[in-house]
N, C-alpha and C positions, 0 to 999 in steps of 0.2 A: 559490399554487397551484405556479409555475415552479418557487418556492425548492423546495417539497416534490419535486421530480420529480428537482429537479437533486439532492438530497440522495438519492434511492432510484438515481439512476443513477449515482452515487457508491458506494453499497453494492454494487450489480450489478458497478461496475468492480473494486473492491476482492475478488469474489467469484473474478470471472473471472481476474483475476491471480493467486491463490492457488491456481488450479490448476494440478497438475505435469503435466509431458508425458504422463505413464502414466494419469494421471487422465482428460486430455482424448482420451486412444486408447479406452481404455475407453467413452467417451461416444459417440464417434463410431461405433465399431463397432456398441454397442446400438443406435444410431439408425440404421444402415444394416439390421439385422435387424429393427427395428420396421416399418422403410419395405418391406422384403421381406414380411410379413406382410399387412401393409395391402392393398401392390401385388396380391398374390394375392387377396386377400379383395375389392378392386373387381373384378379382372379374373372371379370364378367367378359373381360376382350381377351385373355389367351383361354379361357374354357369353350367349348362348344355347349351352345345352349341350344334349348328344346324351341321346335318349329312354334310360334305362336307365341313366344317369349318377348317383352318388350324389348328394344336396343340397346345394348349396353351404357349408352350416354343418359337415356330414360329411367332406365334401372336402378343408375347411380344416383339421379335426383333425388329420386324418390325414397331407396333405401339407406343413404349417407345419412342422413339428420336423424333417422331413429335408432341406428347402428350406432352414432356417436355421441347421440344420450347416454344410449345404455353401456356404451364404454367407458364412460365418464364415470357413470355409477357405480362400475365394476371395477374399474382403475381406482378410484377413490375407498372403495370397499376394500380392495386387496392391499390398499397401500403403496402401490407400485410408485405413486409421485412422490413419496415421502421417501422414497431409497435413493441414498446417493451413487452416483457414479462405480465407486471403489466397494460397496455394499453390494453389487449386483452378483450373488453367489448362485448356489445351486436352490436356495430357498424361494429366490427370487425369481428364477427360471420356471420352478415350478410355480410361480401365481401367473408368470406371462404365459406360459400353455393353458393353463386356466382359464386365462383371461378369452384366449385366441378360442378354445371350445365352445364357451359360454356364447359367445358371439356367434360361431358356427350355428350354434343352437337357436339364436337369435333369428338369424336370416333365416334358417329353416321354416321357424315357428312364422313368420314373418310372410316368408313365400306361400307357407300352405293356407292360410287366413285369405290370401287373395286368390286362391284356385293355380298359382303358379308355382308349383312344386316343380325344383329342381334336379339332378342327378345328384346322387350321393357324392360324388368326388368332386363337383363346385365346390361344397361346402368343407368337405377335408381339404382342399385345396386352398380354400380362402383363412383357414384353421392354419395350417402349414406355413402360407407365405406371410401371416401375420405375426406367427409367432418368429419368425426368422428377422423380420423386419425388426421388431421390438428387442433381439437378442444381440444383433448386429448393429444395429444403432447404437445401442449403450456399449458394445466394446469399442466402436469405432472414436466414439465421443470420448471415453474413459482414455484411451492413447492420445487424440487429438488434448485433450486436456493437459495429462503429463508431459505432454512433450512442450506445450504451452509453459507449464511452468518448470521443465527443466532445462529449457533455452532464457527463459526471462528471469530465474529465481536461482537461489542458492542450493545445488544438488550435490549428495554426497555422492561419489562415485566410490564403488566399493568394489574390493575382490574378495570372491569366498573361497576359503582355503577350507576343502573338503568337500567332495562332491558325491555324496553320501546321500543318505535320505534325510538329514535334519538341512545339508545346503540344499538340495530340489527343495526340500520344502520352504527354506527360507528365500530363495528366488521368487516362487511361485507368491508370496505374500508381498516380496518387495513387487510386484508387476503392476501395483495398484497402490504404491506408495509413493505420494508426489515428491518428496525431499531425497529418497534414496533410488538409487540409479544402480543395478547390480552389473555389471560389466563383464569379468569370467571367472572362472573356478581355476583352484588349484589346489593340486593333488599328489600326494606321496605313493599313490600305486600306478607303477607303469603302465599296468594295462588298463587305467584308467585315463592317462594324458592321451589327448587328439581326439578325444570323444567331442561330443554337444552332447548336454546333458541341459534339459532347461532351456533350450534354446542357446545356451554358452559354452563355449568353450573349455578345454579342460587343458591346463598347462600344468608342467613339471615344475618344482620348486626354484629349481635354478634360475626359470625366467622371470622371476617374481620384481625381481630390479628393474629389469627391461621393458615388461609389460606395464609397470607403475608407471614410468616415464612416458613412456607411448602413449598412454591410455588414459593419463593424467588421473591416477588412482588418489584416493584421499583419504580412504580407511580400510584395511584388512580384518573381515570377519571370521576366528576360528569356529570353525562349523564341525569340530570334532570332539563331540562329549566325551567318546569312548575313552579319547586317552588321558591319562592320569595327568592332574595338574602340574608336576614341574615337566612334564614333556611338553604340556602346551606352553609352561613359563620360557623353555628354552624355546621354543617356534617363535613365540613373542617378541623373547629377547633379539634373534638374530634379525625378525622385521625391523623392530624400533631401530634397529642400528643403521637400517637402510633410509632414514628417518619418515617410517610408515607410522601412521598411528592404530594400534590394535587394540580387537576388540574381543573377548571368548563368549561363546554362549554357554549358559545350563545346558544340561541335558535334558531331556523332554520329562525323566523322571520327575526330575526336580520341579520343573516347571508347571505338573499337575499335581504336584504337594508328596507325591510317594518317597521321594528322599529330599531330605530336611537340605535347604538351602544355607547350608554353615560351612565354614572355612575348617574341612577336614584338619587343619594345622593347626589344632589348640595347641597353647603354650606346654612344652612338658611338663610333668610333674617333677624336679629333680631327683624325689626318692624312687621312683622308675627305673634311673638310671644309676642309683647307689650301688647296684650289687651288693648290696649287706641289708641287714636290717638295719633301722635308725636306732640310733642311741636315746633310749626313753630315760632320762637321767630327772627324777621330781625333784625340785628346788627347795621342798621343805628345810632341808638341812642347812641350806644357804642363806635365807632369808633374813636370818639374826644378823648376818651382816651388811645388809643395803635397808632392813627394815625399821621407819622411824629416823631415819638418816637424810642429809641433804647429799643426793649423788650427783655428780658432773659426766657426762657423756661427751667426749670427742668426737668430732665426726658424726655426729647424732643423725646427721640426713642419709649418709650412706647405709650400705646393703647389711654389712655387722654391727654399724652403730644404730641402727631403728630398731633391728631385733634386740640388740640389748635393752634399749628403750623400751621395750615391749614387754619383755620379760621382768625386767626390773619395776615394773610398774606392780606387776604380778606381787611383787616382793613389799607392796605398802610401805614405800620410802615416803618422806616427809617430803621432802620437794626433790625434781628431776629436773635439772638445767642441760637443757638442747645446746650445746656449741656446736657451732657450723658457720664457714665460712661462706656456704652457697647461699645464697637468697634463696630460690625455689626449690632447693633439698629442704632447706628449715622450713620454708611454708609448708609445704608439703607433710614432714612427719609431723608438725605440730598439728597441724589442722587433723590429721589420722589419729595422733593419740589424746586429743584433746579431749573427747570424748570419755575413754577409756579411764582415765587420769580424775575427771570428775567423779568418775563412779567410784573410784578407790579413792575418791579423796585425797588426792597427790597433787601438788601444786607445779604446774608445768611453766618453767620459765623457758624462753628462746633467747639465745645471745648470739647475734651474728657478729662473728669476729673469728679470726686467724689466731691458732696456738703461736706462731710466730708474732703477735702481739703483748711483747710481756706487760705491758700496763695494762691492755685488758683482761687478761688473764690472770692477773694479780686481782684486778678490782671485782673479776667475774668470784673468783675463790672468797675475798672478803666478805660482797656483799650479798651472796646468796649463802654465805655459811659453809662453806662444801667441806663434807666430810671423807667423802669416797671419790674418786676418779676412774674413770674407765677410759684410759685414754686409745681411742679406735680411729683418729684423724688419721690419715695416711696419703701420699698418693700412690698409689698400688700397681697402675696398669705398667705391667714390666714394660711394653715398646713405649711409651708414652714420658716415662719417666727416664728411659735410656734416650730417647732424643734431645729430653730437656731436662739433664742432668743437676744443673745449678739449684733448678725449681725445686727438683726431688729431694735433693739434699737438705736445701735451707729448711724444706717443709716436714720433711722426715728426721732429719738429725737434730736440727738447730730448734725445729718446733718442738720436738722430745723434749731436748735439755732445758727449755724455757718452761714448761708446764709440771716438768718433772721438778726441777728446782723452785720454781713456786709453789708447789704442795709439800715439799719439804719446809719452806719458808713458812707458810701458812699451817704447819702442824695439822696436816689432814691426818687420819686415820689409816687410809688404805691407796694405794697409787697401782693398778694393775695395768701395765704396757700390753697391747694387743700386736703380737709379733707374726711372723710367718715361716713357714719352712725353707724358703727362698733366702733367709738370712744364715743357713750353713752353708759355707764353702760357696759363696755367691758366684756366679758369673757376670751378673748384671750391676744397674746402679742402682735400681728398687732393692733385690736381695741387700748390696751392700750396704745400703743408706739404715735398712731396719738391723743390720748386724753393728753398724755404729750407734743406731739407739739401744738397743741389748746394751753394749759396753757402757751407755751413759749412765743407765738406769740401774745395772749391777755397780757403778763406781758411786751413785748418790747413796746406795743401799748401803755399801760397806761403811759410809762414814755418817750414819744415822746414827744417835745415841740409843744406847737401850729404851725401849717405851718408847720411842719416836713413830714418825710416820713407817709404813711395811710397803716396802716397794719391789712390786715382783712381774714377771712377766710371763705370758701365754703364747706359745707360739704352735702352730696348725698350717697345715695346706690350705690346698682349694678349696672354695664353698662354691656348690653349685647353686645356679639360679642368681649370684649377684652378676651386679654390673660388669661389665667385660668378661666374666666366664664362658666357658664353652659353650656350654647349654643354651643362652639366649643367641647367640650367633651362630652355633648349627641351626638352629630353630629358625632363623632368619635367612640363610643359607639353603635350608630345605625350603622354604616360602616360596623363593626365586627363583626354584627349581634346581638348583646346585651350581656348581661341583661343592660338595663341604669340601673345605680345604683342613689339612693336620699336619704340622709343621715336619714331624717324624715317623715311622711305621712304627719304628720302636719307642717312642717318646711316653713316661708315663707321669703318673701324678697322683698324690694322695687327695680324697675329696670327703667332704662331710655337707650335710644341709647347712642352710643357714640358723635353723631351728638348733639344731643338737651343737654346733659350735657356740651359740650364745649361750646356751643352756651349761655347756661345761666351763665353758669361761668365768661364767657367776661361780658357779661352783669351784675352780680351782683359785681364783679369788679370794674367795673365803675360807682357802684352805692355807694361804700365804703365810708365812713366819717372817720375810725379808729375803731380798737378794737371790734368792731361788727362779729357774726356768723351767713351767710347767708345759710339759709336750701333753697335747690329745692324741691317743692310739684313735687313727682315721682308717684300723683295717688295710689291707694290703691295698698296692699300688694300682691303679686303672691304667689300662693302656688307651689312650687317648681316640687312634683307630676303633679300637670297642666302643667306646664311648659314642662315637660318629654312627658306627654302625646300629646301635641301639636307638640313638635318636632318629635314624633314618626310617627304620622298620617300625619305631613306636610309632610314628606319622604315619602307617599305612602303605609306606613305600619301601622297594629293594633296592639294593644295592649294585648300581651298575656296575659293571667288571668286564674283563678280556671272556671271563667264562660265564658272564651271562649279560651279553649285550643288550639285549633287552631291559635291564634295569631300568629303574626310575631314576636315582642321584646319585654321581659319580662320583669317587672320594680323590680329591688331589692332594699331592703331598708338594709342599711349598718350601721346605726347609727351615731349619731352627734361626731364628732371629735375632741378633746381636744380643748377649741378657740373658739366653735360656739356656735351659739344659736339660738334657733327655733325663735326667731321673732326679728327683728332688727326694734331699735326707731331713730328717726329722733331728737327729742326734749327730754330736760330734763325735765323741769315743764311746759310747756305748755305758756311760758310767749314771744313765738314770735307773732311778728307783722308783719302785709302787708305792701309789698312796693308798688312802682306803676307799678310793672307787678306782675299779677296776679300769676304767677307760683313762685315767691323771697319770700319768709320770711326772715326777720331780726330778731335777738336775740342778748340781751347782758348778758351775762353770768357771774356768779361770777367766778372769776378767783382765785389765791392764790398768797402769797404776794410776794415782791421781793427776801425776805430771803429765803422763802422756794423754790423758783426758784431754786436757786444759790446753794443751800444745796443738790436738789436733782441732779443737771448738774453736782455737783462737787463729789457727792457718785458714780453719773452712769458712769462719766467718770472711775473713779478708779476701779469699778469692769469690765467694759469693760477692761483695759489695763491690769489688774492683769486674764483676763478669767474667772471671778467669775461668772457664772450664777446666783447662788443661792440668791447671795449677791444683783443682779440687780433684779432680780424676785421678792425678798422680800421687796425692796425699790418702787417697783411698784403696789405691793398690800397696800401698806401704803398710795400712793399717789392717786391712781384712786381707785373710788367706783365700786364693782361689780364684780373686776378681778379675776378670776380663781376661779368661783363657782363651784361646782359640776355637772357633765352635768348628770350622772348616772339617775336621776330619769326622765330627758325628753326623755331618750332612752328606758323608760320601754315599754311591751307592743306594738311591733313593729306588725303591722299586717301582714303578709303573701302574703295576695291578695289586689295590690292595688286597684281592682276593688270593692270592699269591703266599700271603703271609699266614703262618701258623695259626693255628685257631678261626680262620674265617673262612 
């Protein structure tokens, strides 16, 4: 039976959709004229008529044609037939009332002209009857049409989360929508639950799964614009986990334009979270080391590499070689720098290759006449390198040996290795690989004859805003509604912006004599939990905690991962010495012998070729102090509430 009803509804829907606008106009006009005649008949038979007045049937035959013609003119003039059922609102209601009153006046004029005046109550009764007939006919017709559409077509059954003003107005709007059928409300307030609002029952959030299953809900609409975006995001995530499609409504102030429809979670400017003034180092004193030279930047598509390229172009080199193994990264940086290079008359040469390809490295140095190399190519994400140790060691250690040895062989002027504070007493593979890279460069520098290439290293900490750094991660977590994850409440890191790091690297590279390590003064270390809180508050939200349960974003502690330390260090033994720049220090660290380096490289190559990760890691443990220390003690007693920490 239900199947037959659905088929009938489908045929009716097809018929309704086939009607043109003109056809609907004629139907509504005829309907109104029929209602005029019916209302006149009801009035004549229901109302007491004075003595001497013609019988109701005779009066109807005489008056109906005249009133019908008048009604047709008035209806067309008022635009009633052109209004769709869904548009029959307060304005259309007033037009119907006006039509009814005008026809009552026309009836009075007609009867008065014939000397058959009727009591006022008859004219008023006719006007009221006609108005009610027009109003009710459209209400009934609208519900009938919607019923046909909802039974015969694709209708979205929605559950509205929020039974306040927004949700109520939403239901009223959907009453006349043929494709959306509001089923019920859900609201967090216990005082609202169990009530019937706008004809819909209000349920508690705990019953959403049951309601969705029993009432075949397709979508949930969040009609709670007063809630902050993170809280809405948490509700949406909970609903999506139930397999429901979720949509959120903007506030009415956004809809009418008093509040911009923009994402309030704009990308955080790293310098906002630096906690100190950014280092403004003019490059004027360093430009001579790069001006008119052919400069190669390995890893040119990375965060540091691309910024080095931007600033090197300002030094007016003859040629800038972009050496990058990622095609998309090389394409992006080349496209970005092309116009700037043209303006500065710098030849831009993109080279798609890996530093592990010795033949390609030597060819690039020879073909492009490279005089200065800034070696920024490295796998730097701690967790990824920890999970893929052979790839990390091959790229960071063997790749550095290949390009540094090729630089010495080609007789270039300067080679600067971009290193990291994670190379100092490293816990993980990434830091250990960079420490081994430092030892390789130190060894080569110690064997370069006087007047030969200058090889040096620049060591610094984390860069705010670089790919994989905490700021973009925090930003994405805040956008999703939290929680923001921090490894440990006491973990600290040194931070710089990309711009100041690149500027100081270029300045340090220009100071190099060979074999030394340059250390960048990055200020005081920053607690990551403080950075997380700043990121949340800079986005316009508050931290949720035991002391502030109504906050927007929660901070969760997830424990230090393999390869991570509580605190990073820039120095081994405090033997650093100042340079001409107050933010750059120089240190000469003890290296290892040429024999030890050669033995380490031979065994590492064999482990990589054989895919023996354990052999490679065993080698690293013997050569790098501090590598592989247990992190269990550092993760002990993680507090549940970030607000319980000093300073929060």
